[in-house]
C-alpha positions in Angstrom: 0.0 0.0 0.0 1.6 3.3 -1.2 5.3 3.8 -1.8 8.2 4.1 0.5 9.8 7.5 0.8 13.0 6.1 -0.8 10.9 5.1 -3.9 9.1 8.4 -3.9 12.5 10.2 -3.9 13.8 8.1 -6.8 10.6 8.6 -8.9 10.9 12.4 -8.8 13.5 13.7 -11.2 16.4 15.6 -9.6 15.5 18.9 -11.2 17.9 20.8 -8.9 21.5 19.9 -9.6 23.5 19.2 -6.5 26.3 21.7 -6.4 29.6 21.2 -4.6 29.1 23.7 -1.7 31.6 23.9 1.2 30.7 27.2 2.7 27.6 29.4 3.3 27.4 32.1 0.6 24.8 34.1 -1.2 23.8 31.3 -3.6 23.7 28.6 -0.9 20.1 27.2 -0.7 19.3 26.7 3.0 16.0 25.0 3.9 15.0 25.6 7.5 12.2 23.4 8.9 10.6 24.3 12.2 7.3 24.1 14.1 6.2 27.7 14.5 7.0 31.2 13.3 8.3 32.2 16.7 8.8 36.0 16.9 12.2 35.6 18.6 13.5 33.7 15.5 12.6 36.5 13.1 15.9 38.4 13.5 17.9 35.3 12.8 15.9 34.3 9.7 16.2 37.9 8.5 20.0 37.8 8.9 20.3 34.5 7.1 18.2 35.7 4.2 20.9 38.4 3.7 23.7 35.7 3.9 22.2 33.0 1.7 19.2 31.8 -0.2 16.9 31.0 2.7 13.5 29.2 2.7 11.7 28.5 6.0 9.0 25.8 6.2 6.6 25.9 9.2 4.7 22.8 10.5 1.9 24.8 12.1 -0.1 28.0 11.2 -0.7 29.0 14.8 0.4 28.4 18.4 -2.6 29.3 20.4 -1.0 29.1 23.9 1.4 31.9 22.9 -0.8 33.6 20.4 1.6 33.1 17.4 0.0 33.1 13.9 1.9 32.4 10.7 2.2 35.3 8.3 4.4 35.4 5.2 7.5 37.6 5.6 8.9 40.2 3.3 12.4 39.5 4.7 12.6 35.8 3.7 10.8 33.1 1.7 8.5 30.9 3.8 5.5 28.5 3.6 3.5 26.0 5.6 4.5 22.3 5.2 1.9 20.4 3.2 0.6 17.5 5.2 -1.8 16.3 7.9 -2.1 17.4 11.5 -3.3 14.7 13.9 -4.7 15.4 17.3 -3.4 12.5 19.3 -2.4 12.3 22.9 1.2 13.3 23.0 3.6 10.6 23.9 5.8 13.3 25.3 3.2 14.2 27.9 3.7 18.0 27.6 0.7 20.1 28.3 1.8 22.5 25.5 2.5 19.8 22.9 1.4 20.4 19.3 -0.5 18.0 17.2 1.5 15.5 15.2 2.5 16.9 11.8 3.0 14.4 8.9 4.3 15.9 5.7 3.2 14.8 2.3 6.1 13.0 0.7 6.2 14.5 -2.8 6.3 18.2 -1.8 8.9 17.5 0.9 11.1 15.5 -1.5 11.1 18.5 -3.9 12.0 20.9 -1.0 14.9 18.7 0.2 16.1 18.1 -3.4 16.2 21.9 -4.0 18.4 22.6 -0.9 22.1 22.6 -0.5 21.7 22.1 3.2 18.8 21.5 5.6 18.4 22.7 9.2 15.7 20.8 11.1 14.5 22.7 14.2 13.5 19.7 16.4 13.2 15.9 16.5 9.8 15.3 18.1 7.5 15.5 15.0 7.0 12.9 12.2 7.7 15.6 9.6 11.2 16.2 11.2 11.9 12.5 11.0 10.7 12.4 7.4 13.0 15.3 6.5 16.0 13.7 8.1 15.4 10.4 6.2 15.1 12.3 2.9 18.3 14.2 3.6 20.2 10.9 4.0 18.6 9.2 1.0 19.2 12.2 -1.2 22.6 12.9 0.2 21.6 16.4 1.3 23.7 17.8 4.2 21.6 18.1 7.3 21.9 20.0 10.7 19.8 19.1 13.7 18.9 21.4 16.6 18.5 20.2 20.2 17.5 22.0 23.4 16.9 20.2 26.7 18.1 20.0 30.2 19.3 17.2 32.4 15.9 17.1 34.1 13.6 17.8 31.2 14.0 14.4 29.4 10.9 12.4 30.3 12.0 9.4 28.3 15.7 8.5 29.1 15.1 5.0 27.7 12.6 3.1 25.6 11.2 3.7 22.1 11.1 7.5 22.3 14.7 7.7 23.5 15.8 5.3 20.7 14.1 7.5 18.1 15.7 10.6 19.5 19.1 9.0 19.6 18.7 7.7 16.0 17.7 11.1 14.8 20.7 13.0 16.2 23.3 10.4 15.5 22.5 10.5 11.8 22.8 14.3 11.5 25.9 15.7 9.8 26.1 18.4 12.5 24.0 19.4 15.5 23.4 22.7 17.3 23.1 22.3 21.0 21.3 25.1 22.8 23.1 25.3 26.1 25.6 23.2 28.1 23.0 20.6 29.2 21.9 20.0 25.7 25.5 19.3 24.6 26.0 16.8 27.5 22.8 15.0 26.6 23.9 14.7 22.9 27.1 13.2 24.0 25.2 10.7 26.1 23.2 9.8 23.0 26.5 8.9 21.3 26.7 12.0 19.0 30.4 12.6 18.2 31.5 15.8 20.0 33.2 17.1 16.8 29.8 17.3 15.1 28.2 19.4 18.0 28.2 23.2 18.0 27.2 24.7 21.3 25.0 27.7 21.0 22.3 29.7 22.8 18.8 31.0 22.0 18.8 34.7 21.3 16.4 37.6 20.9 16.5 40.9 19.2 18.6 42.8 21.8 18.1 46.1 19.9 14.3 45.8 20.2 14.3 45.0 24.0 17.1 47.4 24.9 14.9 50.2 23.6 13.1 49.8 27.0 15.7 52.3 28.3 14.1 55.0 26.2 10.7 54.4 28.0 12.0 54.7 31.5 11.2 57.6 33.8 13.1 58.8 36.8 12.2 56.7 39.9 10.7 58.4 42.8 10.2 55.4 45.0 12.5 52.6 46.3 9.9 49.9 45.7 11.4 46.9 44.0 9.1 45.7 41.2 9.2 42.0 40.1 7.6 40.6 36.9 6.6 37.2 35.7 5.8 36.7 31.9 4.6 33.4 30.6 1.8 30.8 30.5 -0.3 30.3 33.6 0.1 26.5 33.7 1.3 24.1 36.3 4.7 23.5 34.8 5.6 27.2 35.1 5.1 27.1 38.9 3.4 30.5 39.3 1.7 29.3 42.4 5.2 28.7 43.9 6.1 32.3 42.9 3.1 33.8 44.7 3.9 31.9 47.9 7.5 33.0 47.6 6.4 36.6 47.1 4.2 36.5 50.1 7.4 35.9 52.2 9.0 39.2 51.0 8.7 42.6 52.7 5.5 44.4 51.9 7.2 47.2 49.9 7.7 45.0 46.8 5.2 44.5 43.9 4.7 41.7 41.4 3.1 41.8 37.9 2.0 38.6 36.4 1.7 38.7 32.6 0.1 35.9 30.6 -2.9 33.6 30.5 -3.6 29.9 30.8 -5.6 27.2 32.5 -4.6 28.3 36.0 -5.4 32.0 35.7 -8.5 32.0 38.0 -6.8 29.6 40.5 -3.8 31.9 40.8 -6.0 35.0 41.3 -7.7 33.1 44.2 -4.4 32.1 45.7 -3.2 35.7 45.5 -6.3 36.7 47.4 -5.9 34.0 50.0 -2.3 35.1 50.6 -3.4 38.7 51.1 -1.6 40.0 48.0 -4.4 41.7 46.1 -2.8 45.2 46.7 0.7 44.1 45.7 0.1 41.6 42.8 -1.3 42.7 39.4 -2.6 40.2 36.8 -2.1 41.8 33.4 -3.3 39.0 31.1 -1.8 38.4 27.7 0.1 41.4 26.3 1.7 42.2 22.9 5.5 42.7 22.6 5.2 46.5 22.6 3.2 46.5 25.9 5.7 44.1 27.5 8.5 46.5 26.5 6.8 49.2 28.5 6.5 46.9 31.5 10.2 46.0 31.3 10.9 49.7 31.4 9.1 50.0 34.8 10.3 46.7 36.5 13.6 45.6 38.0 13.6 41.8 38.2 12.1 39.1 36.1 11.3 35.8 37.8 11.1 32.4 36.0 10.3 29.9 38.7 9.6 27.0 36.3 9.5 23.3 37.2 10.7 22.6 33.6 11.7 24.7 30.6 14.0 23.6 27.8 15.2 27.2 27.6 13.2 30.2 28.8 13.3 32.9 26.1 11.7 35.5 28.4 14.9 35.5 30.4 16.8 36.6 27.3 14.2 39.3 26.7 14.5 40.6 30.3 18.3 40.7 30.3 18.3 42.5 26.9 16.0 45.1 28.5 18.5 45.6 31.3 16.6 43.8 34.2 17.9 41.3 36.7 16.6 37.8 36.5 15.7 35.1 39.0 15.9 31.8 37.1 15.0 28.2 38.2 17.7 25.6 37.9 15.2 23.6 35.8 15.3 26.1 33.0 17.8 25.4 30.1 18.9 29.0 29.9 20.6 28.9 33.3 23.5 26.8 32.1 24.6 29.7 29.9 23.9 32.5 32.4 25.2 31.4 35.8 28.3 33.6 35.7 26.3 36.8 35.0 26.0 39.2 38.0 22.4 40.1 37.0 21.2 36.4 37.2 20.2 34.7 40.4 19.6 30.9 40.3 17.0 29.2 42.5 15.4 25.9 43.0 11.6 25.7 42.1 10.4 25.9 45.7 9.0 29.0 47.5 11.9 29.4 50.0 14.6 29.2 47.4 12.7 31.5 45.0 12.1 34.1 47.8 15.8 34.0 48.7 16.9 34.6 45.1 14.3 37.4 44.8 15.7 39.2 47.8 19.3 38.7 46.5 18.3 40.3 43.3 16.7 43.2 45.1 19.8 43.7 47.3 22.1 43.6 44.3 20.1 46.0 42.2 22.4 48.8 40.8 20.3 49.9 37.9 19.4 48.7 34.5 22.3 46.9 32.8 23.8 46.6 29.3 22.6 43.5 27.5 25.0 40.6 27.8 26.9 39.7 24.6 26.6 36.0 25.3 23.0 36.0 24.2 23.4 38.2 21.1 22.0 37.5 17.6 25.5 37.8 16.2 26.7 34.9 18.4 23.8 32.7 17.2 24.3 33.5 13.5 28.0 32.6 13.8 27.2 29.3 15.5 24.5 28.3 13.0 26.8 29.2 10.1 29.6 27.1 11.6 27.3 24.1 11.9 26.0 24.5 8.4 29.5 24.7 7.0 30.6 21.6 9.0 27.7 19.7 7.5 28.4 20.9 4.0 32.0 19.8 4.3 31.2 16.4 5.9 31.3 13.1 4.0 27.8 12.0 3.0 26.6 9.3 5.3 23.6 7.0 4.6 20.8 6.4 7.2 
């Protein structure tokens, strides 16, 4: 019934000649496959569109939990992957998991055939596995991307672990977002020479503009802010309990929405925090920029986050950040004087919040370690490693 993807690949004429490419240049055809059109990736795609011939394929048109909706860009070529989306219970057991995306073989084969190199933005979708197989069968250089922490892997063994290991071990190169991700790749048996350690980054120019919105402070009140989904994994209830332990002069703004919104408002009332805690709901990036301009410390108390992009945004805006040791971003930030690590329990969160308050010396310059320039260099290095690597079969 039907044809195997290898037979599909052989039945479609190779209309795009495979050129001997060893470095990323203006004529290099880069196919970037990822799940969503995440706003924080836009500056990176824009930069690569100026460096090479970039096409971005998205698996999903929208991400309702974070209010992202696909829109074609004038800065780079993009489209939605043709295929089916299946609403199945996620084997990954993540409350924010997407449906499963299966790509139609013929359009995907043509896309991979047309590319000099392919970057696959994850491993946990059927379409990612399809693209990886086609890259091997068509001898197209392929780069994987992995982000995770030592505590975020729910399946260290079994079928899912085997699929994950198989996927990354057959990549020509892999980008590891953070130190934990690099360690995990080594545990999977990925050769260290094929791994490029990188970070996630945001548009620091956009967020550093918060300094232009600031007004002289007339009070010594320290203002904390949480930005993210109001779901159990994010541990906002733990943050509220921690905040209740702080001196009464401080304030907390909670930005975001989610299934726990009403429960958290009730908890705030029960803790006697209604005069000190503000629930702002979901806000657009421009409104969040104004809040960054009037706050001092971001708090990410999460039980689990493979990264935590909001920390990048807050640091780019000049804030201090209290970050759970369960967030992937912490492995890249521990040495920064504006970052205060905590465990995801109320006492530890409260202690780190007080430490951030006591260390406050004013809004800071964005750290270079999380810059777009650094990510562009890392991605380009991985792409060129893959382009130069001997072609390996699946």
